[in-house]
C-alpha positions as a Python dict, from the first residue, in 0.01 Angstrom:
ca = {
    (1, 'M'): (0, 0, 0),
    (2, 'K'): (148, 24, -339),
    (3, 'K'): (299, -328, -330),
    (4, 'N'): (-33, -481, -219),
    (5, 'Q'): (-199, -296, -520),
    (6, 'D'): (86, -431, -756),
    (7, 'R'): (24, -776, -622),
    (8, 'R'): (-336, -753, -679),
    (9, 'S'): (-273, -618, -1050),
    (10, 'F'): (-59, -884, -1115),
    (11, 'I'): (-298, -1143, -1011),
    (12, 'K'): (-572, -966, -1223),
    (13, 'D'): (-375, -980, -1504),
    (14, 'T'): (-261, -1330, -1462),
    (15, 'S'): (-625, -1440, -1415),
    (16, 'L'): (-738, -1275, -1742),
    (17, 'K'): (-459, -1394, -1956),
    (18, 'L'): (-534, -1749, -1822),
    (19, 'S'): (-895, -1766, -1849),
    (20, 'G'): (-861, -1617, -2248),
    (21, 'L'): (-1007, -1284, -2173),
    (22, 'G'): (-701, -1086, -2159),
    (23, 'L'): (-501, -1160, -2481),
    (24, 'L'): (-182, -1027, -2589),
    (25, 'P'): (-227, -699, -2800),
    (26, 'F'): (-109, -899, -3139),
    (27, 'M'): (-361, -1188, -3079),
    (28, 'N'): (-736, -1105, -3171),
    (29, 'S'): (-1036, -1356, -3213),
    (30, 'A'): (-922, -1362, -3610),
    (31, 'D'): (-588, -1446, -3541),
    (32, 'I'): (-705, -1773, -3325),
    (33, 'A'): (-987, -1876, -3526),
    (34, 'P'): (-945, -2174, -3743),
    (35, 'K'): (-943, -2132, -4112),
    (36, 'F'): (-1306, -2240, -4238),
    (37, 'Y'): (-1344, -2471, -4538),
    (38, 'K'): (-1681, -2571, -4710),
    (39, 'E'): (-1631, -2897, -4866),
    (40, 'T'): (-1802, -2957, -5184),
    (41, 'A'): (-1650, -3257, -5388),
    (42, 'P'): (-1758, -3316, -5722),
    (43, 'P'): (-2094, -3500, -5712),
    (44, 'I'): (-2104, -3890, -5823),
    (45, 'V'): (-2207, -3912, -6174),
    (46, 'K'): (-2499, -4173, -6193),
    (47, 'S'): (-2558, -4353, -6523),
    (48, 'L'): (-2962, -4330, -6619),
    (49, 'V'): (-2925, -4718, -6692),
    (50, 'P'): (-2875, -4954, -6364),
    (51, 'K'): (-2537, -5101, -6369),
    (52, 'I'): (-2655, -5415, -6150),
    (53, 'K'): (-2945, -5553, -6009),
    (54, 'F'): (-2930, -5629, -5629),
    (55, 'G'): (-3173, -5803, -5379),
    (56, 'V'): (-3231, -5756, -5012),
    (57, 'I'): (-3246, -6042, -4747),
    (58, 'G'): (-3313, -5966, -4372),
    (59, 'I'): (-3409, -5594, -4278),
    (60, 'N'): (-3392, -5608, -3862),
    (61, 'H'): (-3176, -5310, -3862),
    (62, 'G'): (-3228, -4962, -3982),
    (63, 'H'): (-2899, -4938, -4151),
    (64, 'I'): (-3044, -5149, -4438),
    (65, 'Y'): (-3235, -4828, -4569),
    (66, 'S'): (-2881, -4644, -4608),
    (67, 'M'): (-2721, -4961, -4716),
    (68, 'A'): (-2986, -4981, -5007),
    (69, 'N'): (-2959, -4616, -5081),
    (70, 'A'): (-2587, -4628, -5139),
    (71, 'V'): (-2609, -4893, -5399),
    (72, 'I'): (-2903, -4745, -5578),
    (73, 'K'): (-2698, -4406, -5618),
    (74, 'G'): (-2412, -4626, -5718),
    (75, 'G'): (-2586, -4748, -5993),
    (76, 'G'): (-2790, -5037, -5846),
    (77, 'E'): (-3149, -5134, -5916),
    (78, 'M'): (-3337, -5321, -5621),
    (79, 'V'): (-3571, -5605, -5779),
    (80, 'G'): (-3681, -5750, -5468),
    (81, 'F'): (-3647, -5786, -5097),
    (82, 'F'): (-3742, -6066, -4853),
    (83, 'A'): (-3831, -6026, -4486),
    (84, 'K'): (-3987, -6279, -4237),
    (85, 'E'): (-4145, -5995, -4034),
    (86, 'D'): (-4469, -5841, -4171),
    (87, 'D'): (-4425, -5499, -3984),
    (88, 'L'): (-4092, -5452, -4102),
    (89, 'A'): (-4169, -5557, -4460),
    (90, 'A'): (-4457, -5274, -4467),
    (91, 'D'): (-4227, -5030, -4356),
    (92, 'F'): (-3949, -5136, -4628),
    (93, 'S'): (-4194, -5137, -4899),
    (94, 'K'): (-4320, -4772, -4835),
    (95, 'R'): (-3967, -4673, -4852),
    (96, 'F'): (-3902, -4886, -5169),
    (97, 'P'): (-4230, -4919, -5343),
    (98, 'N'): (-4101, -5049, -5676),
    (99, 'A'): (-3913, -5360, -5510),
    (100, 'P'): (-4155, -5646, -5462),
    (101, 'R'): (-4159, -5861, -5154),
    (102, 'A'): (-3996, -6203, -5234),
    (103, 'S'): (-4165, -6525, -5075),
    (104, 'S'): (-3855, -6675, -4988),
    (105, 'E'): (-3474, -6590, -4967),
    (106, 'N'): (-3418, -6872, -5246),
    (107, 'F'): (-3646, -6696, -5479),
    (108, 'L'): (-3368, -6411, -5490),
    (109, 'L'): (-3042, -6636, -5424),
    (110, 'E'): (-3162, -6839, -5749),
    (111, 'N'): (-3259, -6540, -5954),
    (112, 'K'): (-2985, -6517, -6232),
    (113, 'D'): (-3013, -6152, -6287),
    (114, 'I'): (-2921, -6062, -5935),
    (115, 'H'): (-2550, -5974, -5880),
    (116, 'L'): (-2548, -5861, -5508),
    (117, 'I'): (-2722, -5933, -5194),
    (118, 'L'): (-2780, -5711, -4908),
    (119, 'S'): (-2852, -5789, -4558),
    (120, 'S'): (-2929, -5618, -4221),
    (121, 'G'): (-3067, -5936, -4062),
    (122, 'I'): (-3020, -6046, -3691),
    (123, 'P'): (-2627, -6042, -3658),
    (124, 'S'): (-2580, -6398, -3584),
    (125, 'E'): (-2763, -6490, -3895),
    (126, 'R'): (-2586, -6270, -4127),
    (127, 'A'): (-2261, -6496, -4200),
    (128, 'P'): (-2456, -6793, -4294),
    (129, 'L'): (-2658, -6601, -4528),
    (130, 'G'): (-2352, -6457, -4679),
    (131, 'I'): (-2221, -6807, -4734),
    (132, 'R'): (-2532, -6907, -4904),
    (133, 'A'): (-2524, -6590, -5127),
    (134, 'M'): (-2149, -6677, -5212),
    (135, 'Q'): (-2225, -7017, -5290),
    (136, 'H'): (-2522, -6894, -5515),
    (137, 'G'): (-2265, -6681, -5706),
    (138, 'K'): (-2378, -6359, -5553),
    (139, 'D'): (-2149, -6103, -5389),
    (140, 'Y'): (-2246, -5992, -5052),
    (141, 'M'): (-2306, -5646, -4880),
    (142, 'V'): (-2369, -5686, -4504),
    (143, 'D'): (-2434, -5451, -4214),
    (144, 'K'): (-2178, -5484, -3938),
    (145, 'P'): (-2091, -5715, -3731),
    (146, 'G'): (-2105, -5938, -4067),
    (147, 'I'): (-1956, -6213, -3845),
    (148, 'T'): (-2027, -6268, -3470),
    (149, 'D'): (-1769, -6535, -3381),
    (150, 'L'): (-1440, -6693, -3486),
    (151, 'K'): (-1593, -7007, -3615),
    (152, 'Q'): (-1803, -6807, -3845),
    (153, 'L'): (-1508, -6616, -3962),
    (154, 'K'): (-1305, -6895, -4069),
    (155, 'E'): (-1605, -7066, -4257),
    (156, 'V'): (-1680, -6713, -4432),
    (157, 'K'): (-1321, -6691, -4563),
    (158, 'K'): (-1315, -7033, -4661),
    (159, 'V'): (-1642, -6990, -4883),
    (160, 'Q'): (-1522, -6646, -5006),
    (161, 'K'): (-1193, -6775, -5113),
    (162, 'E'): (-1334, -7093, -5309),
    (163, 'T'): (-1616, -6872, -5481),
    (164, 'G'): (-1424, -6549, -5529),
    (165, 'R'): (-1712, -6365, -5430),
    (166, 'I'): (-1717, -6024, -5265),
    (167, 'F'): (-1799, -6026, -4883),
    (168, 'S'): (-1822, -5653, -4791),
    (169, 'I'): (-1899, -5553, -4454),
    (170, 'T'): (-2071, -5206, -4457),
    (171, 'Y'): (-1839, -5014, -4162),
    (172, 'S'): (-2089, -4722, -4177),
    (173, 'E'): (-1903, -4503, -3940),
    (174, 'R'): (-1665, -4448, -4210),
    (175, 'F'): (-1859, -4530, -4528),
    (176, 'E'): (-2127, -4324, -4435),
    (177, 'N'): (-1989, -4037, -4272),
    (178, 'R'): (-1878, -3761, -4509),
    (179, 'A'): (-1608, -3596, -4251),
    (180, 'T'): (-1448, -3941, -4227),
    (181, 'E'): (-1437, -3977, -4600),
    (182, 'K'): (-1275, -3636, -4599),
    (183, 'A'): (-1043, -3718, -4311),
    (184, 'G'): (-908, -4041, -4563),
    (185, 'D'): (-831, -3768, -4844),
    (186, 'L'): (-645, -3544, -4631),
    (187, 'V'): (-433, -3852, -4467),
    (188, 'K'): (-352, -3990, -4807),
    (189, 'A'): (-229, -3620, -4915),
    (190, 'G'): (-11, -3623, -4629),
    (191, 'A'): (-197, -3344, -4434),
    (192, 'I'): (-79, -3447, -4105),
    (193, 'G'): (227, -3650, -4190),
    (194, 'K'): (244, -4018, -4085),
    (195, 'V'): (-42, -4159, -3885),
    (196, 'L'): (74, -4268, -3565),
    (197, 'Q'): (-250, -4345, -3374),
    (198, 'T'): (-627, -4357, -3378),
    (199, 'I'): (-845, -4295, -3092),
    (200, 'G'): (-1220, -4410, -3179),
    (201, 'T'): (-1526, -4380, -2968),
    (202, 'G'): (-1870, -4506, -3049),
    (203, 'P'): (-2112, -4423, -2774),
    (204, 'H'): (-2495, -4519, -2837),
    (205, 'R'): (-2821, -4460, -2688),
    (206, 'M'): (-2997, -4766, -2532),
    (207, 'N'): (-3343, -4687, -2630),
    (208, 'P'): (-3460, -5023, -2452),
    (209, 'K'): (-3838, -4982, -2529),
    (210, 'T'): (-3774, -4980, -2924),
    (211, 'R'): (-3530, -5278, -2916),
    (212, 'P'): (-3624, -5664, -3028),
    (213, 'E'): (-3538, -5917, -2753),
    (214, 'W'): (-3240, -6028, -2949),
    (215, 'F'): (-3067, -5711, -2899),
    (216, 'F'): (-3011, -5775, -2541),
    (217, 'D'): (-2874, -6138, -2571),
    (218, 'K'): (-2523, -6174, -2659),
    (219, 'K'): (-2531, -6485, -2833),
    (220, 'Y'): (-2763, -6315, -3100),
    (221, 'F'): (-2518, -5986, -3153),
    (222, 'G'): (-2180, -6136, -3061),
    (223, 'G'): (-2089, -5891, -2769),
    (224, 'I'): (-2038, -5489, -2754),
    (225, 'I'): (-1687, -5521, -2910),
    (226, 'T'): (-1788, -5742, -3181),
    (227, 'D'): (-2095, -5527, -3234),
    (228, 'I'): (-2027, -5145, -3204),
    (229, 'A'): (-1659, -5154, -3202),
    (230, 'S'): (-1614, -5333, -3537),
    (231, 'H'): (-1634, -4967, -3675),
    (232, 'Q'): (-1338, -4843, -3480),
    (233, 'F'): (-1107, -5140, -3626),
    (234, 'D'): (-1197, -5054, -3947),
    (235, 'Q'): (-1106, -4691, -3903),
    (236, 'F'): (-774, -4790, -3684),
    (237, 'L'): (-674, -5012, -4013),
    (238, 'F'): (-765, -4781, -4296),
    (239, 'F'): (-615, -4448, -4122),
    (240, 'T'): (-294, -4614, -3997),
    (241, 'G'): (-257, -4823, -4288),
    (242, 'S'): (-174, -5138, -4083),
    (243, 'T'): (-219, -5477, -4253),
    (244, 'K'): (-136, -5671, -3917),
    (245, 'A'): (-208, -5603, -3558),
    (246, 'N'): (-250, -5743, -3219),
    (247, 'V'): (-511, -5685, -2952),
    (248, 'V'): (-305, -5541, -2649),
    (249, 'A'): (-581, -5526, -2393),
    (250, 'S'): (-960, -5533, -2413),
    (251, 'Q'): (-1221, -5521, -2148),
    (252, 'I'): (-1631, -5555, -2143),
    (253, 'G'): (-1906, -5524, -1892),
    (254, 'N'): (-2215, -5475, -1793),
    (255, 'L'): (-2219, -5163, -1574),
    (256, 'H'): (-2582, -5040, -1549),
    (257, 'H'): (-2804, -5292, -1694),
    (258, 'P'): (-2867, -5583, -1449),
    (259, 'Q'): (-3210, -5640, -1568),
    (260, 'Y'): (-3044, -5774, -1910),
    (261, 'P'): (-2760, -6014, -1759),
    (262, 'M'): (-2678, -6121, -2140),
    (263, 'F'): (-2609, -5758, -2221),
    (264, 'E'): (-2302, -5565, -2248),
    (265, 'D'): (-2298, -5169, -2207),
    (266, 'F'): (-1917, -5106, -2199),
    (267, 'G'): (-1602, -5204, -2371),
    (268, 'D'): (-1251, -5080, -2474),
    (269, 'V'): (-962, -5218, -2633),
    (270, 'M'): (-584, -5124, -2699),
    (271, 'L'): (-419, -5206, -3024),
    (272, 'K'): (-103, -5243, -3191),
    (273, 'G'): (-57, -5236, -3563),
    (274, 'D'): (247, -5279, -3782),
    (275, 'K'): (191, -4902, -3886),
    (276, 'G'): (42, -4769, -3588),
    (277, 'M'): (-140, -4786, -3246),
    (278, 'G'): (-507, -4753, -3161),
    (279, 'Y'): (-743, -4715, -2882),
    (280, 'I'): (-1144, -4756, -2868),
    (281, 'R'): (-1408, -4711, -2658),
    (282, 'V'): (-1761, -4814, -2696),
    (283, 'D'): (-2068, -4790, -2483),
    (284, 'W'): (-2454, -4765, -2441),
    (285, 'F'): (-2464, -4443, -2240),
    (286, 'T'): (-2586, -4158, -2486),
    (287, 'P'): (-2793, -3960, -2238),
    (288, 'D'): (-3127, -3862, -2349),
    (289, 'G'): (-3072, -3495, -2337),
    (290, 'L'): (-2840, -3526, -2630),
    (291, 'K'): (-2978, -3452, -2948),
    (292, 'T'): (-2840, -3753, -3164),
    (293, 'W'): (-2793, -4145, -3092),
    (294, 'G'): (-2423, -4093, -2987),
    (295, 'D'): (-2149, -3826, -2996),
    (296, 'G'): (-1906, -4051, -3189),
    (297, 'R'): (-1575, -3894, -3242),
    (298, 'L'): (-1227, -4017, -3421),
    (299, 'I'): (-893, -3857, -3343),
    (300, 'I'): (-600, -3923, -3571),
    (301, 'L'): (-262, -3832, -3450),
    (302, 'G'): (11, -3764, -3729),
    (303, 'T'): (385, -3665, -3699),
    (304, 'E'): (302, -3339, -3836),
    (305, 'G'): (-44, -3257, -3717),
    (306, 'F'): (-368, -3410, -3599),
    (307, 'I'): (-723, -3438, -3693),
    (308, 'E'): (-1049, -3463, -3503),
    (309, 'I'): (-1380, -3566, -3632),
    (310, 'R'): (-1722, -3504, -3461),
    (311, 'K'): (-1937, -3743, -3654),
    (312, 'N'): (-2291, -3690, -3567),
    (313, 'I'): (-2269, -3352, -3341),
    (314, 'D'): (-2069, -3079, -3214),
    (315, 'I'): (-2224, -2995, -2880),
    (316, 'A'): (-2062, -2648, -2880),
    (317, 'K'): (-2221, -2498, -3183),
    (318, 'S'): (-2423, -2771, -3369),
    (319, 'N'): (-2688, -3034, -3343),
    (320, 'I'): (-2568, -3175, -3687),
    (321, 'G'): (-2257, -3378, -3775),
    (322, 'N'): (-1967, -3415, -4017),
    (323, 'H'): (-1747, -3183, -3840),
    (324, 'L'): (-1353, -3208, -3911),
    (325, 'Y'): (-1095, -3004, -3730),
    (326, 'M'): (-724, -3002, -3810),
    (327, 'A'): (-404, -2876, -3697),
    (328, 'N'): (-93, -2910, -3880),
    (329, 'N'): (236, -2728, -3949),
    (330, 'K'): (56, -2471, -4183),
    (331, 'E'): (-259, -2418, -4049),
    (332, 'T'): (-550, -2470, -3800),
    (333, 'A'): (-858, -2537, -4002),
    (334, 'Y'): (-1237, -2628, -3955),
    (335, 'F'): (-1399, -2841, -4254),
    (336, 'D'): (-1775, -2841, -4282),
    (337, 'C'): (-1790, -3171, -4438),
    (338, 'S'): (-2198, -3177, -4483),
    (339, 'D'): (-2187, -3164, -4854),
    (340, 'Y'): (-1887, -3387, -4893),
    (341, 'H'): (-1947, -3696, -5161),
    (342, 'L'): (-1941, -4077, -5021),
    (343, 'T'): (-1783, -4321, -5248),
    (344, 'Y'): (-1855, -4671, -5098),
    (345, 'G'): (-2167, -4725, -5280),
    (346, 'E'): (-2058, -4643, -5640),
    (347, 'N'): (-1710, -4840, -5580),
    (348, 'L'): (-1884, -5135, -5471),
    (349, 'V'): (-2096, -5139, -5780),
    (350, 'N'): (-1780, -5124, -5994),
    (351, 'D'): (-1612, -5388, -5801),
    (352, 'V'): (-1900, -5605, -5863),
    (353, 'L'): (-1878, -5532, -6230),
    (354, 'N'): (-1509, -5522, -6258),
    (355, 'R'): (-1398, -5769, -6011),
    (356, 'T'): (-1178, -5504, -5825),
    (357, 'E'): (-1134, -5397, -5479),
    (358, 'T'): (-1183, -5025, -5482),
    (359, 'A'): (-1458, -4986, -5201),
    (360, 'M'): (-1246, -5188, -4961),
    (361, 'S'): (-992, -5501, -5009),
    (362, 'Q'): (-1136, -5839, -4872),
    (363, 'E'): (-832, -5868, -4642),
    (364, 'H'): (-902, -5553, -4479),
    (365, 'C'): (-1261, -5648, -4432),
    (366, 'F'): (-1190, -5968, -4281),
    (367, 'L'): (-894, -5831, -4062),
    (368, 'A'): (-1114, -5564, -3907),
    (369, 'M'): (-1371, -5815, -3813),
    (370, 'E'): (-1093, -6064, -3699),
    (371, 'L'): (-950, -5797, -3441),
    (372, 'A'): (-1293, -5728, -3311),
    (373, 'L'): (-1415, -6082, -3247),
    (374, 'K'): (-1037, -6161, -3089),
    (375, 'A'): (-1065, -5848, -2850),
    (376, 'Q'): (-1423, -5997, -2759),
    (377, 'S'): (-1319, -6329, -2706),
    (378, 'K'): (-1010, -6224, -2474),
    (379, 'A'): (-1151, -5940, -2286),
    (380, 'N'): (-1171, -5912, -1920),
    (381, 'K'): (-1477, -5863, -1753),
    (382, 'V'): (-1520, -5552, -1513),
    (383, 'E'): (-1741, -5458, -1266),
    (384, 'I'): (-1790, -5138, -1081),
    (385, 'S'): (-1974, -5156, -724),
}
């Protein structure tokens, strides 16, 4: 009998330990809880007098609002916008009542006082507009994907080199996410050693009833890897420090939306850079029950630790975003980055004035897009029965 009791006691004790309910005497919740940091970096100092003037042409995606706000906070003044669509223009005017609606895009392109043009037009129209802007002596800030095929990329690079203007693609999952900004500072400081790999996921919610017709046609958005995954290519290059990279493998598919035959709802990519490796997965499968448009995540693996960013939500504890978790050889830590400052808008405004590359180098901007376009063009089409 004693033998059976001992066996039952052993099984019970082992089960408790494996489940986490039975901790060793020296382990309590305080011992295993991560150290907490509330990140409040110094705020951006804004001049009372705008440093530059800018115009907006094309407002077909909502990213234009955050793009414009970033430039305004960075020291820009919006002096006008052009949109062909009356309904979109009406909404934009409500948000920016001091910026008049222009009669044509040329009215803004030919305005000598405007330094910078912003655009979030239909994706396939963004690169041609950027070329026109640069040829008119303007710098250009565009929503991703700023370029939708390799032919466009070749022409954009040619005109950018000829004119010396800035062609900046707003990779907002880095530039507009505070936890990702903080991760950049931690990596730069050596908190996790040398970065070996990034794993980036970009899930999105479909919301088909709210989408325009062009959203479902690949010829307008360039394909799922070109479109969504351009964010992840940017982050891969930034965190690994790679200046050269190859697409090892990529695949795309329309796995659940046969009613939209020109659409893609899934894509993934493997990358090999000169200073690190990467994996990317993007999709249109965010469920309606999730309290955000997508549970975007980034994992950065280093030789001395790792970082995980939960960009928009932490489903275990919070419906808001900007969560950063880190473990290294010194500590396990959680960073609440909800108040961390963003630098892209201010840096880009200063780059326009000083002809510098503090927001992002032109080479990096183009390489991230080039990798996305090559991964899209060589991707194997997958089907699941």
